[in-house]
C-alpha positions as CSV (number, residue, x, y, z in Angstrom):
1,M,0.0,0.0,0.0
2,R,1.3,3.5,-0.9
3,L,-0.3,6.6,0.5
4,R,0.5,10.2,-0.4
5,Y,0.8,13.1,2.0
6,L,1.2,16.8,1.4
7,L,3.5,18.8,3.6
8,R,3.5,22.6,3.7
9,F,6.6,24.2,5.2
10,A,8.7,27.4,5.3
11,I,12.4,27.6,4.7
12,E,14.4,30.7,5.9
13,G,17.7,31.8,7.4
14,D,21.0,30.3,6.2
15,L,19.1,27.1,5.1
16,R,17.7,29.0,2.1
17,F,21.2,28.8,0.5
18,I,21.1,25.0,0.0
19,S,20.4,23.7,-3.5
20,H,17.4,21.8,-4.8
21,K,19.3,18.5,-4.6
22,D,20.4,19.2,-1.0
23,T,16.8,20.0,-0.1
24,I,15.7,16.7,-1.4
25,R,18.4,14.9,0.6
26,M,17.5,16.9,3.7
27,F,13.9,15.7,3.5
28,E,14.9,12.1,2.7
29,R,17.0,12.0,6.0
30,L,14.3,14.0,7.9
31,L,11.5,11.5,7.0
32,V,13.7,8.6,8.0
33,R,14.8,10.2,11.3
34,S,11.2,10.9,12.1
35,R,10.5,7.1,11.9
36,L,7.9,7.4,9.2
37,P,7.0,4.3,7.2
38,V,8.3,5.8,4.0
39,S,7.9,4.2,0.6
40,Y,11.0,3.5,-1.5
41,S,11.6,3.4,-5.2
42,E,12.7,0.1,-6.8
43,G,16.0,-0.8,-8.4
44,F,19.6,-1.0,-7.2
45,N,19.5,2.4,-5.6
46,P,16.2,2.8,-3.8
47,R,15.2,6.3,-2.8
48,V,12.4,7.7,-0.7
49,R,9.5,8.6,-2.9
50,L,9.1,12.4,-2.6
51,W,8.6,15.4,-4.8
52,L,9.1,19.2,-4.6
53,P,6.6,20.4,-7.3
54,L,8.2,23.9,-7.5
55,P,11.9,24.0,-6.9
56,R,13.2,27.1,-5.1
57,S,16.2,29.2,-6.3
58,V,19.3,29.1,-4.1
59,G,19.2,32.0,-1.7
60,T,15.5,32.5,-1.8
61,S,13.6,32.0,1.4
62,A,10.0,30.7,1.2
63,E,6.9,31.0,3.3
64,D,4.6,28.3,1.9
65,E,6.5,25.5,0.1
66,V,5.0,22.1,-0.8
67,L,6.5,18.6,-0.5
68,I,4.7,15.4,-1.5
69,F,5.8,12.1,-0.2
70,E,4.6,8.5,0.0
71,V,4.3,6.2,2.9
72,T,3.1,2.6,3.4
73,E,0.8,3.3,6.4
74,E,-1.6,6.0,7.5
75,L,-0.2,8.8,9.5
76,A,-1.6,10.9,12.4
77,P,-0.9,14.4,10.9
78,A,-0.6,16.4,14.1
79,A,1.8,13.9,15.9
80,T,3.8,13.3,12.7
81,L,4.2,17.0,12.1
82,G,5.5,17.4,15.7
83,R,8.1,14.6,15.2
84,M,9.2,16.1,12.0
85,Q,9.7,19.5,13.5
86,V,11.8,18.1,16.3
87,E,14.1,16.5,13.7
88,S,14.2,19.6,11.4
89,P,17.4,21.8,11.1
90,A,17.3,25.4,12.0
91,G,15.5,27.4,9.3
92,L,13.0,24.7,8.5
93,R,9.5,25.3,9.9
94,M,6.6,22.8,9.5
95,R,3.2,24.3,8.7
96,S,0.7,21.5,8.0
97,L,0.4,17.9,6.9
98,R,-2.6,16.2,5.3
99,P,-3.4,13.2,3.1
100,L,-3.4,13.7,-0.6
101,A,-5.6,11.7,-2.9
102,E,-3.8,9.8,-5.7
103,S,-6.0,11.5,-8.3
104,I,-4.8,15.0,-7.3
105,R,-1.7,16.2,-9.1
106,P,-1.0,19.8,-7.9
107,R,0.4,22.1,-10.6
108,P,1.9,25.5,-9.7
109,V,0.3,28.3,-11.7
110,R,1.6,31.5,-10.0
111,A,4.3,32.5,-7.5
112,L,4.3,35.7,-5.5
113,Y,7.7,37.2,-4.4
114,E,8.8,39.9,-2.1
115,V,12.1,41.7,-1.8
116,A,13.0,43.4,1.5
117,L,14.4,46.9,0.8
118,A,15.2,48.2,4.3
119,P,18.9,48.2,5.3
120,G,18.1,46.3,8.4
121,D,16.9,43.3,6.3
122,C,20.3,42.7,4.9
123,F,23.2,40.9,6.7
124,R,25.8,40.9,4.0
125,P,28.7,43.5,4.0
126,D,28.2,44.2,0.2
127,C,24.5,45.0,0.4
128,G,23.4,47.6,-2.1
129,D,21.5,50.6,-1.0
130,V,18.4,51.6,-3.0
131,D,17.0,55.0,-3.9
132,L,13.3,54.6,-3.6
133,E,12.5,57.4,-6.1
134,T,14.8,55.8,-8.7
135,L,13.3,52.4,-8.0
136,D,9.7,53.8,-8.4
137,K,10.6,55.2,-11.8
138,A,12.1,51.9,-12.9
139,I,9.0,50.1,-11.7
140,E,6.8,52.5,-13.7
141,R,8.9,52.0,-16.8
142,F,8.6,48.3,-16.6
143,N,4.9,48.2,-15.9
144,D,4.2,50.6,-18.7
145,S,6.3,48.8,-21.2
146,T,4.9,46.3,-23.8
147,S,8.2,44.5,-24.3
148,W,11.4,44.0,-22.2
149,P,14.1,42.2,-24.2
150,I,16.7,40.3,-22.1
151,R,19.4,37.7,-22.8
152,R,19.3,34.5,-20.7
153,T,22.4,32.4,-20.3
154,A,22.0,28.7,-19.6
155,G,24.3,25.7,-19.5
156,G,27.7,25.1,-18.0
157,R,30.7,27.5,-18.2
158,R,32.2,25.8,-21.2
159,R,29.0,25.4,-23.1
160,A,27.0,28.4,-22.0
161,A,24.2,29.2,-24.4
162,T,22.6,32.6,-24.7
163,R,19.1,33.3,-26.1
164,H,17.0,36.4,-26.4
165,M,13.6,36.6,-24.8
166,D,10.9,39.0,-23.8
167,L,10.6,39.3,-20.0
168,R,7.5,41.6,-19.9
169,P,4.8,39.0,-20.6
170,L,6.3,36.7,-18.0
171,V,5.9,39.2,-15.1
172,E,2.7,40.5,-13.5
173,Q,2.4,44.0,-12.2
174,I,5.3,45.1,-10.0
175,R,4.6,47.3,-7.0
176,R,6.3,48.8,-4.0
177,S,4.7,48.9,-0.6
178,H,6.8,50.9,1.8
179,T,10.0,48.8,2.1
180,R,8.7,45.8,0.2
181,L,9.0,45.2,-3.5
182,Q,6.3,42.7,-4.7
183,F,5.7,40.9,-8.0
184,G,4.0,37.8,-9.3
185,L,5.5,35.3,-11.8
186,P,3.1,33.0,-13.7
187,V,4.5,29.4,-13.8
188,R,4.2,28.1,-17.4
189,Q,5.4,25.0,-19.1
190,S,6.5,27.1,-22.0
191,G,8.9,29.0,-19.7
192,S,8.8,31.4,-16.7
193,A,10.7,34.4,-15.6
194,R,13.5,34.1,-13.0
195,P,13.2,36.4,-10.0
196,R,16.8,37.5,-10.5
197,E,15.9,38.7,-14.0
198,V,13.2,41.0,-12.5
199,L,15.7,42.5,-10.1
200,E,18.1,43.2,-12.9
201,A,15.3,44.8,-15.0
202,L,14.7,47.3,-12.2
203,G,18.4,48.1,-11.9
204,L,19.0,46.0,-8.7
205,S,22.1,43.9,-8.9
206,A,21.1,40.2,-8.5
207,A,24.4,39.5,-6.8
208,Q,23.5,42.0,-4.1
209,W,19.8,41.6,-3.8
210,S,18.7,38.1,-4.6
211,H,19.4,36.9,-1.1
212,R,16.6,39.2,0.1
213,L,14.1,37.4,-2.2
214,R,11.2,35.6,-0.4
215,R,8.6,33.5,-2.1
216,V,5.6,34.3,0.0
217,Q,2.8,32.4,-1.8
218,V,2.2,29.9,-4.5
219,E,-1.1,29.3,-6.2
220,W,-1.9,25.7,-7.3
221,N,-4.3,24.0,-9.7
222,P,-6.3,22.5,-8.1
223,P,-6.2,24.9,-5.1
224,L,-4.6,23.4,-2.0
225,T,-6.4,23.9,1.2
226,D,-5.3,22.7,4.7
């Protein structure tokens, strides 16, 4: 018997700098340490059956992430969530756990991001400072534009490939609320914008500002409710 469960969690602090692969390994170890009856894949190298439907960029914290995993027995969600939190590293906060029917295949459709602009929200010595008036003008230019050509580089260092693309239709309305920059990115199979590209379009160096990115909400189809 294989049963699916949906875990919602937050990741913050230094833990947000681990890669997608390391996040997968972290949860594999966490589920085993929590003494859950996890289901394994078949073959010579069996792995815990789990999925992160929307991988998070390195350096981005997240308020409402989703993990799907399989077990061989029914779980008591409240007690299981408590055991998992005890075994979690600093920066990983459990939010909820519930069964997920086999027929439900959640697909991300939109992600909402925030960027902290206040100096106190940065801990790095090379943090950039931002002039809010200049930033507001950049936001207005982007929102009013019909096209925003960029070059995206992909691949390894030796075989890096560059392609031209239009960023504008991949980004929803950008706005600033006091010391928070907010924007939504539709998640499409044909391709999505990277949060770093939005920062660069507004004149904010991704090297200096991407560690302030926070994914605050993800919308799913079908909608996920606790």
